N, C-alpha and C positions, 0 to 999 in steps of 0.2 A: 548554491548548487548549480553546476552546469547540466542543462537537460540533455537528455540522449533521445535520438529518434528511434523508437522501438517499431518493429514491423507491426502493422494494425492488423489486429485479430478481433474478431467479434467478442464481446462479453455478454452473456446472456443475462436476462434480469435475475436469475437465481445467484448467479456469479457476482454481480454487482451488489446484491444484498449481502452475500458473504464478505465481500471486500468492505463494504461499508461497515459492517459488523465488527471486522477485525481492526479497521481505522479508528472507530469509536472506542474500542477496548483499549488500544495503544495509547490514544489521547488521554483517556482517564487514567490508565494505569501508571503513565509516566508524566502526567500533569502538563501536558503539552497544549498550549491555548490553540483553540480551534483556528483562529485567524493568525496568520503569520506565516513567515517563511519556513519555519520548522514544520509546521503541519503540512504545507504545501510539498515541502521536500519529503516527507514521510509518504504522503499520498502517492507521489510520483514513483517513488521507489517500490512501494507496494504493488502498484499496477504493473510497472516494468517486470518486476519478479514474477508476477502471475503471468504475464505475457510470455515470459521465458519459459513457462512450463510447469512452475512450481504450483502445486495444488494442496499440499499439505499445510493446514492451517498454523500449526506450531512453527513449522519451517519458515512459512511466509511472515509470521511475527519476528522471528529471530533475525531474518536476512533483511527485513524492512528497517530493523533498528541500527543496522551497520551503517556508519557513515561513509 
């Protein structure tokens, strides 16, 4: 997956915890190995979508799973 440069915005510790929880849930639910390109791509999409302004947990999950 080609990486995009997203505008840098600070992410608070609470937001990092929320993103981490979502990431872990998606890895578990879709049986994605933690190590590997698929997990890295998922994490990049999740953070990028968050930085674009999406804060709804369910929407973050749905949008992050789109390739």
